[in-house]
Structures are given as C-alpha cells and as structure tokens.
N, C-alpha and C positions, 0 to 999 in steps of 0.2 A: 209268689209274684215276679214275673220277669221284670229285669232290670237291664236294658240293653245298651251297651256302648260299643264304640267304633275300637277299632285294634289300636289305634292311637291314643286313644283315652284311657283304655286298659292298662297299655303299657306305661302311662303316666300314674297311674293308680299302684302297679306292681312296682315302679321304680325300675323299669327293664326296657330294653330298647324294641322297637317294632320288630326288630328282626327276631329276635328272643321270642316274641309273643308268635307269630309266624310260625316258628319253629314249633312252638307246645301246641298250636292248635291241630298238629298231627297227632299229638300224643296227649299229654294229660287234660289239657284243654278241648278236645275235639267233642266232647260231651256238650259242652257248653256253647258250642257254636250254633247261632241262630241265624241263617242265612249268610250276610257279611258281618254281621256283628256277635258280639259276645254278651251273654247273660249273665251279667255279675252275681245274681241270685242262686246261681245253679251250683250242687255240691262241688262240682268239678272247680270251677272258679273261685270259690272260696278257699277250696283246698290250696289252690295255686297261689291265692294269695299270701295265705298262711305258711306258705312252704319255705324253709329257711334253705335257700341255695346258694351257701358260701362261695362258689365258683363264678357267680354272676353279679353278686351284690353284697356289699357289707350290710350286717344287718343294725339295724337302729341308725342315729346318726353319726356320719362318717367322723372317724377321728380328727381327718385333718380339714373338716366342715368349716371351721372358724378360720382357718387359714386362708382356706380358697375364698370363701367371703370376703375377707379382709383384702385379699388382692385385688379382686375384681372392683371393690366399691373403692380403692386407693388409685387403681390405673383407669377405671371407667371402662373397661374391657370385658364385656360379658360376653361370654362364649366358652364352652367347653374345650374345644380346640385350641384355643389360645392361652387359656388358662393352664392346661396339661401340659403344654410344650415349655411354659413359663416357669411352672412349680415342679421340683425335681422328685422324682419318684412315682407321681401320678400317672398312671395309665390312662387310656382314653376312655376305657368303660368305667374305670373308677370314677375319672372326671365327670363324666354324662350324669353318672348317679347323685355327684355332689351336686350338679347343678339342677336336676331333679329336685332334690330335698330344698334346695334354696328356693326355688319356683313354687313348691308345696307350701314354705313357709310363708311366703308373699313377699319376700325379699330381693326379688329379680326385678333388676332396671333396664331400660332400654339403652342399647349401645350409645355412645356418644357419636354425633355426626361425623363422617370421614371427613377429613380436612380436604376442600378441593383441589385438584390436581392441578400444576401448572401445566398450562396451554404449552403445546410442544409443535413443531412442525407448520402444516397448513393452519391450525389454530390460533398461532401467533400472529400468522399474516393477516387473518381475520381481524384479531382483536386490534392490529394497527391499522388495518383499513377503518374500522369502527371508530377508533378515537381519533383520528387524523383530521383535521377540519377540511372542509369542501373545497375542491379544485377550483381557483380561479381561471375561467378559461381565456381572459383577456390577457394580449400579448402572447399567446402560445403558438407556435410554429403550425402552420396547416400540414407541414409532411414530415415524416420522423426523420428524414434526412438531414433537417436543418438543426437537428440536437447535436450533431456532430461537434458542433462549433460551440456549444453550451458546455460550462463547467459543472462539476459533480454538485458543487453550492448553489448554482441557480436552478440545477433540476429539483432537489431537494427544498428549496425555498418555495417553489411553486406546486409541487405535489406532495410534499409532507414527508410522504413515505416512498421508498423505493418500490413497492408493492404496487400503490397506486401508479407510479409511472410505468410500471410493466403493463398494468391493466390498461393504461391509455394506450399505448402502443399497440396492444392486442385488439383494442377497440377500433383504431384507425386502419389497423390490416384487414380485420373483418369486412369495415365500411368500403375500402376499395376494392376487395375480392366480391362484395355486391356488387358496386358499380359497375365492375368489370363483366360480371354474367349479365346485368343489365342491357350493357352496350350491345355483346354479344348477342343476345336474344333480339334486341332491335333491330339491329343488323341482318340477322337471318329473317325476320318477319317483314323486311324492307322498309321497315321504318326510319333507318338511319343508313345515311351514305357516309362512305368513307372519306377523310379529308384529302387523300392524294386525287381520287376520283373528280372532286368538287375541283380543287386546282387545278389539275392538270388538264382534266377532259372538259370543264365549264368555264371556270373563269380566266385561264390562258388565250382562249377562242375569243372570248369576248374582249379581253383587252387587245388583243391584236385588230378584231374589227372595230373597235374604238379609235385605234390609232388610224387605220385606213380609211374611216370616214373624216377625219380631221386632216387628214393630207391628201392621198390621192383622189378619194373621191369629190370632197370639196374641190380640188384642184380642176379636176375635170367637167364638174358640174359649171363651175365659174367662167371657164374657157368655153365650152361648147353653149352655155346658155347665152352668154354675150352675142355668138355668132347666130343663134336661133332667133333673138329678138330682132339683131339688125336685119335677117332676113324676113321679119315681119309676120313670124308666128305667133299666134293667140296665146293669151295666157293660159287656156286650159291645155292647148298642146304641150307646151313648156311645163306644166305641172305634171301631165302623165308622165312625160321624159324624165322629168328629174326622180319621180317615184321609181322609176322602172332602173334607172341608175344606182339608187341606194338599195334596191332589192337586190341587183347584181352582187353587191358587196356583202349584204347581210346573208343571203341565201346559203353562201358555201360555209359560213359559219355555223349557220343553224344546222347543216345536214353534219358537219363534223360532231356537235355537241351530241346530237340524238345516235349516233353510231357509238359514241363513247358510253351513252346512256344503256343501249341496248346490249352493248358487249359485257356490262354489269349488272344486267337483268334490272334494271330501274327503269320504272316506266314512268 
C-alpha cells in the first residue's frame, strides 16, 4: 500500500535536508518517486531511511544534542543557524540535524518575539507629530515672514515640535501657491481685473470727474443759470441746458475709461 509524502516531509523523516532528498531522487530514491511525492512504503524509500550515511548525518541522537537543546532553551533563540554560530565545533549540517531531532522529540519552541526596533529618521518625526498636542491656531501669524521676529522658545511653545512648525510652513506655502494659481486662472478667464487697471484706468478718471463737477461744472452752471433765469427762460429749458453741461463733463471721462477697458480686453 502506498504512503505518499512530500519531499519536505520525507526529508524530516530521514533527518536530511530537502536538497539531499532532491539529489537522492535521481539515484536511490528514483524508484519511490510517484509524481511529485515519495512513496514511503516503497522498498527504495525504506532502504534509504535505514541507510547509515555517516557523511550526511550522525546516527542516533547526536552527542551534543543536550548541549544544543540547553543553549536554545536558555537563550530563547530557536534556529539552527543561530545555534551553530554560538556553539563552537558544530557545522551547519550537523546543527540542522540536531534541530530536526529536537523537533521530532516535541521539544521545539517558538522563538521569542524580536524586540521592536527603535524609530529612526522619518519614523521619529512621525512619532513626535503623533505624540505632540494639537496646535492652537489663535494668535498665530498669518504670513511666514512674521515668524522672523519670533524666538525659538515661542515657536516651540506654539507648535510643540519643530516638525509641526515645518509642516505648518509647508501648508502655508501650498495655500499661497494654490491661491496664486486661482487668481491667474480667473484673470485669464476675464473674471478678475488687475488692481493697476482699476486704479489708474477707472478710479483716477472718476476722481478727476468728481473734482470737475464740484468746481468748474458747478461754477459754470451757477453763473450761466442765473443769466438764463433773468432772461426769462423756462424751467424746462433751464433743466435741459444743465443736463447738457453735466454730460459735457461726464462724457470725456467715460470715453477714457472705455478705452482703458478695451485695451485690457475687458468688456
């Protein structure tokens, strides 16, 4: 009756490495190979398990078995490589055999969990940000340049950590860059007029017009209106004349403003 096992399972049964079993499958174990598994009931497999190959394994329990087991139980380090490096005179191959014997005896223990690594670099920065209390936004300057007059003690008292202060400055910089892009897009669409255009092309002309209406226009209208009243002109005629005088002052200012807006492609 067949009893099929994987190469790894058969290697543990034979107290050999998987590599040794792979090599044996092209030789003494070839007849016992069924697909990708090994028939443990086959005569070739039985003969291989009984074979005494002193070059690959030590017969029976290794004479340094107790020493190796005691070392691993004491240190809590369960691994062939670690054990053979610590115990003088043990080869890697012999160490693996001893470990296999310990596992078959049911004495193998799980290795102790490794100590957590201390945070370094960016991990330290993230930890400090996480532990630091939230930043109070009250009384914080609105522009980064205002921090030039602040002391380092003041900055730390407000942000708790230098990392948070750096993040705050980065956020301000990104906000300003975003605002600048939005303004440029609005200006490109015609939704925004440059301050200089409004100041020099519109407000200056309105200011000049306002002064003319209060001085020259008022003086002209008052002087000539009196003469027209004395000449017996009606109120309707006088009102029409006053309107024309005011338009005469407003129209040049309006034309100048319109030329400025057209020059800047503003409708």
